[in-house]
Backbone bond lengths (Angstrom), bond angles and torsions (degrees), N, CA, C in turn:
res aa  C-N    CA-C-N  psi(-1)  N-CA   C-N-CA  omega(-1)  CA-C   N-CA-C  phi
1 M - - - 1.457 - - 1.522 108.83 -
2 E 1.299 115.65 136.98 1.462 119.31 -178.19 1.526 111.53 -79.89
3 D 1.303 115.71 158.08 1.458 122.00 -178.86 1.531 108.62 -78.80
4 I 1.339 116.61 113.94 1.465 119.74 -176.99 1.526 111.84 -68.07
5 Y 1.327 117.13 -19.06 1.465 120.00 178.44 1.521 112.07 -71.48
6 M 1.312 115.95 -16.33 1.465 120.56 179.01 1.537 111.51 -87.30
7 L 1.310 117.80 -10.79 1.465 121.81 -178.79 1.527 110.61 -85.74
8 S 1.304 116.42 148.94 1.468 120.69 177.26 1.523 110.03 -73.46
9 D 1.325 116.04 160.26 1.461 120.75 177.73 1.527 111.01 -59.72
10 A 1.324 116.17 -40.76 1.465 120.48 -179.06 1.527 110.85 -63.74
11 L 1.314 116.57 -40.12 1.462 119.85 179.90 1.522 110.64 -69.33
12 L 1.331 117.34 -38.53 1.471 120.16 176.37 1.527 110.99 -62.33
13 A 1.326 116.53 -44.25 1.468 120.64 178.95 1.526 110.45 -63.01
14 K 1.305 116.72 -39.04 1.472 121.71 178.94 1.532 109.97 -63.43
15 R 1.317 116.76 -42.69 1.463 120.15 -179.85 1.533 111.43 -67.89
16 I 1.322 116.92 -38.27 1.474 120.45 176.31 1.524 109.35 -61.75
17 G 1.325 116.20 -47.15 1.466 120.78 178.79 1.514 112.05 -59.30
18 N 1.327 116.61 -44.77 1.467 120.78 178.89 1.525 111.39 -62.38
19 R 1.322 116.43 -39.28 1.467 120.55 179.70 1.526 110.84 -65.85
20 L 1.336 116.54 -44.40 1.465 119.83 178.78 1.528 111.27 -62.87
21 K 1.322 115.87 -40.21 1.461 120.14 178.37 1.526 110.71 -63.76
22 A 1.343 117.26 -42.64 1.460 121.14 179.98 1.531 110.70 -63.22
23 V 1.330 117.00 -40.96 1.469 120.48 178.64 1.524 109.73 -64.85
24 R 1.329 116.81 -43.96 1.471 121.07 179.99 1.524 110.57 -60.16
25 L 1.330 116.82 -46.37 1.464 120.41 -179.25 1.529 111.66 -67.25
26 K 1.327 117.12 -38.32 1.461 120.78 178.67 1.525 110.97 -62.02
27 R 1.323 115.99 -34.11 1.467 120.68 179.18 1.525 111.99 -88.46
28 N 1.321 116.76 2.69 1.464 123.51 177.73 1.538 111.86 58.39
29 I 1.323 115.68 47.50 1.464 122.55 179.29 1.527 108.01 -109.19
30 T 1.308 116.68 132.84 1.465 119.12 177.34 1.523 109.89 -77.31
31 Q 1.327 115.05 158.21 1.466 119.54 176.66 1.522 110.41 -60.13
32 Q 1.312 116.78 -41.74 1.464 121.38 -178.15 1.528 111.36 -61.04
33 S 1.336 116.51 -46.63 1.465 118.33 -177.78 1.528 111.28 -69.60
34 L 1.333 118.57 -35.91 1.460 120.82 177.22 1.524 110.82 -66.67
35 A 1.314 116.11 -40.82 1.470 119.93 178.44 1.528 110.46 -62.68
36 E 1.321 116.99 -45.06 1.469 120.78 179.01 1.527 111.66 -63.45
37 A 1.325 116.48 -44.67 1.462 120.24 -179.40 1.530 111.48 -66.38
38 S 1.321 116.69 -28.14 1.457 122.07 -179.95 1.521 112.77 -89.77
39 S 1.321 116.95 -5.11 1.471 123.19 -177.77 1.527 112.32 58.84
40 I 1.326 114.48 42.61 1.462 119.96 172.98 1.518 107.61 -129.28
41 S 1.310 116.38 166.80 1.467 119.30 -179.58 1.525 110.12 -77.76
42 L 1.312 114.91 157.37 1.456 120.79 177.95 1.527 110.12 -61.30
43 S 1.327 116.97 -39.99 1.465 119.62 -179.90 1.533 111.26 -64.84
44 S 1.334 117.25 -34.88 1.464 120.00 177.05 1.527 110.86 -65.02
45 L 1.325 116.47 -42.41 1.457 120.02 178.67 1.525 110.68 -64.12
46 K 1.325 116.77 -42.34 1.467 119.90 178.85 1.530 110.35 -61.37
47 K 1.322 116.84 -39.47 1.463 120.34 178.35 1.524 111.02 -65.71
48 I 1.331 116.64 -42.99 1.472 120.28 178.97 1.520 109.88 -59.79
49 E 1.322 116.67 -46.02 1.465 120.61 -178.80 1.528 112.07 -67.08
50 S 1.318 117.75 -22.81 1.462 119.72 177.95 1.527 111.80 -91.23
51 G 1.340 116.77 -0.81 1.455 119.89 177.20 1.511 114.31 98.23
52 E 1.310 117.54 7.92 1.465 121.73 177.90 1.527 108.16 -103.96
53 I 1.321 115.87 76.89 1.461 120.78 -177.63 1.520 107.51 -79.65
54 G 1.342 115.15 102.89 1.459 120.98 -175.03 1.519 113.08 -72.39
55 T 1.323 117.02 -51.73 1.458 119.98 -178.98 1.526 109.80 -130.43
56 F 1.301 114.78 147.29 1.454 120.95 177.98 1.527 109.86 -65.54
57 D 1.324 115.95 -33.07 1.460 121.68 179.07 1.528 110.79 -58.58
58 S 1.314 116.73 -46.12 1.468 120.32 179.37 1.519 111.31 -64.18
59 L 1.317 116.12 -41.47 1.467 120.20 178.42 1.523 110.30 -61.90
60 L 1.331 117.30 -43.93 1.467 120.70 178.42 1.517 111.83 -60.94
61 R 1.320 116.87 -40.27 1.471 120.23 179.94 1.526 111.48 -63.20
62 V 1.328 116.10 -41.38 1.465 120.09 179.14 1.529 109.98 -67.52
63 L 1.330 116.83 -44.19 1.464 120.20 178.80 1.528 111.14 -60.69
64 R 1.334 116.50 -41.75 1.467 120.67 179.59 1.533 110.03 -63.69
65 T 1.311 117.21 -45.36 1.463 121.56 -178.14 1.525 111.44 -63.66
66 L 1.338 116.66 -38.34 1.461 120.43 179.37 1.532 112.49 -81.92
67 G 1.335 117.11 -3.01 1.463 120.66 -178.88 1.516 112.56 70.92
68 M 1.322 116.41 35.42 1.465 120.78 -176.30 1.530 113.43 -115.13
69 L 1.326 118.38 16.97 1.463 120.32 -179.74 1.524 112.81 -63.20
70 E 1.332 116.95 -27.29 1.459 118.77 -179.89 1.527 112.05 -61.63
71 N 1.331 116.81 -19.39 1.456 119.85 178.51 1.526 112.71 -67.76
72 I 1.333 116.97 -20.27 1.462 119.99 177.96 1.529 111.23 -118.75
73 A 1.315 117.06 13.98 1.470 121.98 -175.85 1.523 112.49 -58.08
74 E 1.307 117.61 -32.14 1.463 121.18 -178.92 1.526 112.06 -61.33
75 L 1.321 116.94 -25.29 1.462 120.54 -178.97 1.519 113.23 -69.98
76 F 1.321 118.17 -27.62 1.454 119.36 -176.78 1.522 113.85 -115.96
77 E 1.314 117.85 10.92 1.457 120.59 174.41 1.521 108.95 -82.20
78 E 1.332 115.12 147.04 1.452 119.48 177.71 1.513 109.30 -72.06
79 E 1.318 114.97 142.28 1.451 119.91 179.44 1.527 108.96 -73.55
80 Q 1.314 116.34 136.38 1.454 121.53 -179.29 1.522 110.31 -77.03
81 M 1.329 115.48 141.46 1.460 120.29 177.47 1.521 109.94 -80.27
82 S 1.314 115.12 143.86 1.458 119.14 172.77 1.525 107.67 -76.67
83 P 1.320 118.63 160.85 1.463 119.90 178.04 1.532 112.60 -56.85
84 G 1.313 116.84 -36.59 1.463 120.83 178.88 1.526 111.81 -65.69
85 E 1.333 117.07 -42.20 1.467 121.15 178.38 1.530 110.49 -64.97
86 Y 1.324 116.99 -40.04 1.461 121.05 178.65 1.527 110.53 -64.10
87 Y 1.321 116.55 -44.07 1.465 121.65 178.85 1.531 110.64 -59.71
88 E 1.331 116.84 -44.62 1.468 120.91 178.45 1.521 111.36 -62.70
89 M 1.319 117.82 -42.01 1.456 121.57 -179.80 1.531 111.00 -63.34
90 V 1.329 116.91 -43.99 1.465 120.99 -179.99 1.520 110.67 -64.55
91 N 1.318 117.13 -44.11 1.464 120.40 -179.92 1.520 111.82 -65.95
92 K 1.314 117.45 -36.83 1.465 120.94 178.03 1.533 109.85 -65.19
93 A 1.316 116.75 -40.15 1.468 121.10 179.06 1.527 110.63 -66.00
94 K 1.324 116.95 -37.67 1.463 120.50 179.01 1.526 110.97 -65.50
95 K 1.325 117.27 -38.61 1.458 121.28 -178.99 1.521 111.78 -65.57
96 Q 1.316 116.91 -29.89 1.453 120.90 -176.50 1.528 112.41 -90.47
97 T 1.320 117.15 -0.43 1.458 120.36 -179.82 1.524 109.02 -74.59
98 R 1.294 116.03 131.61 1.454 121.92 -178.73 1.524 109.57 -72.39
99 K 1.342 116.21 132.70 1.455 121.10 -175.89 1.531 113.07 -96.26
100 R 1.334 117.15 -34.84 1.460 119.32 -179.23 1.515 110.35 -151.64
101 A 1.307 115.40 159.49 1.457 121.84 -178.52 1.527 110.05 -96.61
102 V 1.323 116.75 155.49 1.451 122.11 -179.79 1.524 110.89 -112.61
103 G 1.310 117.06 -36.42 1.464 121.39 -174.68 1.518 113.22 -75.44
104 Q 1.325 114.06 171.23 1.464 121.20 178.02 1.517 109.13 -116.42
105 L 1.298 115.73 155.29 1.449 122.16 178.36 1.516 108.89 -71.09
106 K 1.319 116.42 127.10 1.463 121.02 179.04 1.522 108.43 -96.13
107 T 1.313 115.47 133.43 1.460 119.14 177.00 1.501 108.34 -116.82
108 D 1.283 115.81 130.43 1.452 122.09 179.71 1.521 111.12 -99.65
109 K 1.281 116.26 5.76 1.460 119.56 -177.17 1.537 109.73 -79.32
110 E 1.299 114.43 140.42 1.468 118.82 174.36 1.517 108.03 -83.41
111 E 1.297 114.70 145.10 1.465 118.58 178.97 1.499 109.13 -74.69
112 P 1.293 118.83 137.94 1.474 121.00 -178.81 1.547 110.58 -68.85
113 E 1.290 113.18 143.74 1.465 118.84 177.82 1.516 108.97 -91.86
114 W 1.273 119.72 109.79 1.459 124.15 -178.16 1.461 110.85 -103.91
């Protein structure tokens, strides 16, 4: 497999567009119906498939419609803590835990006159 970091942005966009087009054709979906289902214009979809990804929003809509969001899931997953980071977080929380109170309970009640 080639190193994707060595590819230009334009070539990466072209490959993404080609992949989306191949998936669409494999599923026998027309450009018009995919554009409508994705709530984007037909011209936007044609541009995406040709490698001219105008907005990330449009790309996300197409990926969602084709059920391909898992391909970018790593971008929005929370980073896992290492055991050392977790230990530090727990110990920091313990240090900030209040051990005793200083104030007194205030009562606004008047004492009954007996």
